[in-house]
C-alpha positions in Angstrom: 37.2 32.3 1.2 33.7 30.9 0.7 32.2 33.8 2.6 34.1 36.3 0.4 32.9 34.5 -2.8 29.3 34.6 -1.5 29.6 38.3 -0.7 30.9 39.0 -4.3 28.0 37.1 -5.8 25.6 39.0 -3.7 27.2 42.3 -4.8 27.0 41.3 -8.5 23.4 40.1 -8.2 22.4 43.4 -6.9 23.3 45.2 -10.1 19.7 45.6 -11.2 19.6 49.4 -11.5 22.5 50.7 -13.6 23.3 53.9 -15.5 25.4 53.3 -18.5 27.7 56.3 -19.3 29.6 56.6 -22.6 32.1 59.5 -22.2 32.7 60.9 -25.7 33.9 64.1 -27.4 30.4 65.2 -28.3 28.9 64.5 -24.9 28.2 61.9 -22.3 25.6 59.5 -23.6 23.6 58.2 -20.5 21.0 55.5 -20.1 19.4 54.1 -17.0 18.4 50.5 -17.2 16.5 48.5 -14.6 16.3 44.7 -14.4 13.2 43.0 -12.9 13.2 39.2 -13.2 14.0 38.6 -16.9 12.9 42.0 -18.1 15.2 44.9 -18.9 13.6 48.3 -18.9 14.9 51.7 -20.1 13.9 54.2 -17.5 15.7 57.3 -18.9 18.2 58.4 -21.6 19.9 61.7 -22.3 23.1 63.2 -23.6 24.9 65.3 -20.9 27.6 67.9 -21.7 31.0 66.6 -22.4 33.7 66.9 -19.7 36.0 69.8 -20.1 39.6 68.8 -20.9 40.8 72.1 -19.5 39.2 71.9 -16.1 37.7 68.4 -15.6 34.9 68.2 -13.1 35.6 66.6 -9.7 32.2 65.0 -9.6 29.5 64.4 -12.2 26.1 66.0 -11.9 23.4 63.5 -13.0 19.8 64.4 -13.5 17.4 62.7 -11.1 15.7 60.4 -13.7 19.1 59.0 -14.5 20.2 58.4 -11.0 20.7 54.6 -10.6 22.5 52.6 -7.9 25.5 51.7 -10.0 27.4 53.3 -12.9 28.8 51.3 -15.8 31.4 53.5 -17.6 32.5 53.4 -21.2 35.3 55.6 -22.5 36.9 56.6 -25.8 40.0 57.9 -24.0 43.2 57.6 -26.0 45.8 55.0 -25.2 43.6 52.0 -25.0 44.9 48.6 -26.4 42.6 45.9 -27.7 43.7 42.6 -29.1 42.2 39.2 -29.9 44.8 36.8 -28.7 45.3 33.2 -29.8 46.8 31.0 -27.0 47.6 27.2 -26.9 44.8 25.3 -25.2 47.3 23.5 -23.0 50.3 25.3 -21.5 52.3 25.2 -18.3 52.4 28.9 -18.4 49.4 30.7 -16.6 47.0 32.4 -18.9 47.6 35.8 -17.1 51.3 35.5 -18.1 50.4 34.7 -21.7 48.0 37.7 -21.9 50.5 40.1 -20.4 53.3 39.0 -22.7 51.2 39.2 -25.9 49.6 42.6 -25.0 53.2 44.0 -24.9 52.3 46.6 -22.3 55.6 46.6 -20.4 54.9 48.0 -17.0 51.3 46.7 -16.7 50.9 48.8 -13.5 50.2 51.7 -15.9 47.2 49.9 -17.3 43.9 48.3 -16.2 43.9 45.0 -18.0 41.0 42.6 -18.5 40.2 39.7 -20.8 37.6 37.1 -21.5 37.5 33.8 -23.4 35.7 33.9 -26.7 36.5 30.5 -28.1 38.1 27.2 -27.1 39.1 24.2 -29.1 41.4 21.2 -28.6 44.4 23.1 -29.9 43.7 26.8 -29.3 42.1 29.3 -27.0 40.9 32.7 -28.3 41.0 35.6 -25.7 39.7 39.1 -26.1 42.0 41.4 -24.1 41.6 45.1 -23.4 43.9 47.5 -21.5 43.0 51.1 -20.5 45.6 53.6 -19.1 45.1 53.5 -15.3 45.1 57.3 -15.1 42.0 57.4 -17.4 40.2 54.9 -15.2 41.0 56.7 -12.0 39.9 60.1 -13.4 36.5 58.6 -14.4 36.0 56.9 -11.1 36.8 60.1 -9.2 33.7 61.6 -10.8 31.7 59.5 -8.3 33.4 60.2 -5.0 30.5 59.1 -2.8 26.8 58.0 -2.6 25.1 56.8 -5.7 25.7 55.9 -8.4 28.7 53.8 -7.4 31.0 52.9 -10.3 31.0 49.2 -10.9 32.8 48.8 -14.2 35.0 50.7 -16.7 35.5 49.6 -20.3 36.2 50.8 -23.8 33.3 52.3 -25.7 34.0 50.2 -28.9 33.7 47.0 -26.9 30.6 48.1 -25.1 29.0 48.7 -28.5 29.8 45.1 -29.5 28.0 43.9 -26.3 25.0 45.9 -27.3 25.1 44.3 -30.7 25.3 40.8 -29.4 22.3 41.5 -27.1 20.4 43.1 -30.0 20.6 42.3 -33.7 23.4 39.8 -33.2 21.0 37.4 -31.6 19.5 36.7 -35.1 22.9 36.1 -36.8 24.2 33.2 -34.7 24.9 31.2 -37.9 26.3 34.1 -40.0 29.5 36.0 -40.4 28.9 39.7 -39.7 30.9 42.9 -39.4 30.3 45.6 -36.8 31.8 49.1 -36.8 31.8 51.6 -34.0 32.7 54.9 -35.7 33.8 57.3 -33.0 35.1 60.9 -33.0 38.8 59.9 -33.0 38.8 56.1 -32.8 37.0 53.4 -34.7 36.6 49.7 -33.9 35.8 47.1 -36.5 34.9 43.6 -35.3 34.0 40.5 -37.2 31.8 37.7 -35.7 31.5 34.3 -37.2 28.7 32.1 -35.8 28.6 34.3 -32.7 32.3 34.0 -32.1 34.7 36.9 -32.5 37.1 36.2 -35.4 39.0 39.5 -35.7 38.9 43.0 -34.1 40.9 46.1 -35.2 41.3 49.5 -33.7 41.8 52.5 -36.0 43.0 56.0 -34.9 40.4 57.6 -37.2 36.9 59.0 -36.8 34.5 61.8 -37.5 36.8 64.6 -36.4 39.3 64.2 -39.2 36.4 64.2 -41.7 34.9 67.4 -40.3 38.3 69.1 -40.2 38.9 68.2 -43.8 35.6 69.6 -44.8 36.3 72.8 -42.9 39.7 73.2 -44.6 38.4 72.4 -48.1 35.3 74.5 -47.9 36.4 77.3 -45.6 33.6 76.9 -43.1 33.3 76.3 -39.4 32.5 72.9 -37.7 28.8 73.5 -37.4 28.5 74.4 -41.1 30.7 71.4 -42.1 28.4 69.0 -40.1 25.4 70.6 -41.8 26.9 70.0 -45.2 27.7 66.5 -44.3 24.1 66.0 -43.1 22.1 67.6 -45.9 24.4 67.1 -48.9 24.0 70.6 -50.1 27.4 70.2 -51.8 29.0 67.3 -53.6 31.6 66.3 -51.0 32.1 62.7 -52.3 35.7 63.5 -53.4 36.6 65.0 -50.1 35.1 62.1 -48.2 36.8 59.6 -50.4 40.3 61.2 -49.9 39.8 61.4 -46.1 38.4 57.9 -45.6 40.3 56.0 -48.3 43.2 54.6 -46.3 40.9 53.6 -43.4 38.4 51.8 -45.6 41.2 50.0 -47.6 42.5 48.6 -44.3 39.0 47.6 -43.3 38.4 45.8 -46.6 41.7 43.9 -46.2 40.5 42.7 -42.8 37.1 41.9 -44.4 38.7 39.7 -47.1 41.0 38.0 -44.5 38.0 37.0 -42.4 36.0 35.6 -45.3 38.9 33.5 -46.4 39.8 32.2 -42.9 36.2 31.4 -42.0 35.4 30.2 -45.6 32.1 32.1 -45.3 31.0 35.4 -46.9 30.2 38.3 -44.6 26.4 38.7 -45.0 25.7 41.7 -42.9 27.5 45.0 -42.0 26.3 46.9 -38.9 27.5 50.4 -37.9 27.0 52.8 -35.0 28.4 56.1 -34.0 27.8 59.8 -34.6 28.1 59.9 -38.4 26.8 56.5 -39.3 23.2 57.7 -39.9 24.3 60.3 -42.4 23.6 59.4 -46.0 26.8 60.9 -47.4 28.9 58.8 -45.0 26.9 55.7 -45.7 27.2 56.2 -49.5 30.9 56.5 -49.3 31.3 53.4 -47.2 29.1 51.4 -49.6 31.0 52.7 -52.6 34.4 51.5 -51.3 33.3 48.3 -49.5 30.4 47.3 -51.6 28.3 46.8 -48.6 25.5 49.0 -47.2 26.1 49.7 -43.5 23.0 49.2 -41.3 22.5 51.2 -38.2 20.4 49.8 -35.4 18.4 51.0 -32.4 20.1 49.7 -29.2 16.8 50.3 -27.3 15.0 47.6 -29.3 16.5 45.0 -27.0 14.8 46.7 -24.0 11.4 47.5 -22.7 11.2 51.3 -23.2 9.2 53.2 -20.6 7.0 55.9 -22.0 8.8 59.3 -22.0 12.2 57.8 -21.2 13.8 59.2 -24.4 13.6 63.0 -24.9 12.1 63.9 -28.3 15.2 65.8 -29.3 17.1 62.5 -29.5 14.6 60.7 -31.7 16.3 59.4 -34.7 19.7 59.5 -33.0 19.3 56.3 -30.9 22.4 54.8 -32.4 24.5 57.3 -30.4 23.5 55.5 -27.2 24.8 52.1 -28.3 27.9 52.0 -26.1 26.1 53.3 -23.0 23.4 50.6 -23.4 26.2 48.0 -23.9 28.0 49.2 -20.8 24.8 48.9 -18.7 24.0 45.4 -20.1 27.5 44.2 -19.6 27.5 45.2 -15.9 24.2 43.6 -15.3 25.0 40.4 -17.1 28.4 40.0 -15.5 30.5 40.5 -18.5 32.9 42.9 -16.9 
């Protein structure tokens, strides 16, 4: 047993060259990060074409600058379950049994389930648990049938973004209560951290695609034109945005108020990442309803950035790489 544990530690310690891959609707956000001593360096970043849902690839072609030894995978695939569970600190029942029961997955063989402790006290234990349909995990791992990179972790994109936040701007908010939103194409995660500890997390089946579809229907335009209108505000679309986002944002503000009351502390900062979060019209609407200005952040700020590692066409869109950076950092730091 000791020899096996030593071998596992050696394998994990060797994860010093990782490509983080965030598989999304708009493309595969990829970053290659290398660790030397205590320094993390970004060697390359790019957005690769999205996988075809009609005829998915049997292996993934990765440009040479991005080819690392290991691949840390993040996915927004449907069917994921994420819960922040509260368990008794002392129980005769094994924690695995507690988690399986509270996740309510039924036949857990259909899911890949993982969890980690986020808080412990004399009376309770807080556990962040996540489950991904096993079929989704297998499909992604089959993209790397042999050679390098070898897949070393699979996680949910929204959680990977939270990892990137804690390694980035979250480091300066250890004493604050903050909100983080990962606004995806079809799924959005909103998490609240109080003094560095997760207080609440919610998953919403809502994202940028419903907004773009509503704009297309209301204005009679195609998707590219709808995105352009959303970006440059050539029309007053505030009413359309408000109608589309109202239910989602109301639910978010309910969670916001709940956290402030439970923690007895105001939420002082609101961070957001994802495809639409840098657009002024989206930000204005979020601020109008929540009363808080969402702040985007550059996930590369927590890394040493090698010259030429980020193609010029992605300048200003660094926020799109948040989950891929988080996946790579999580694999390196042993959070998976």
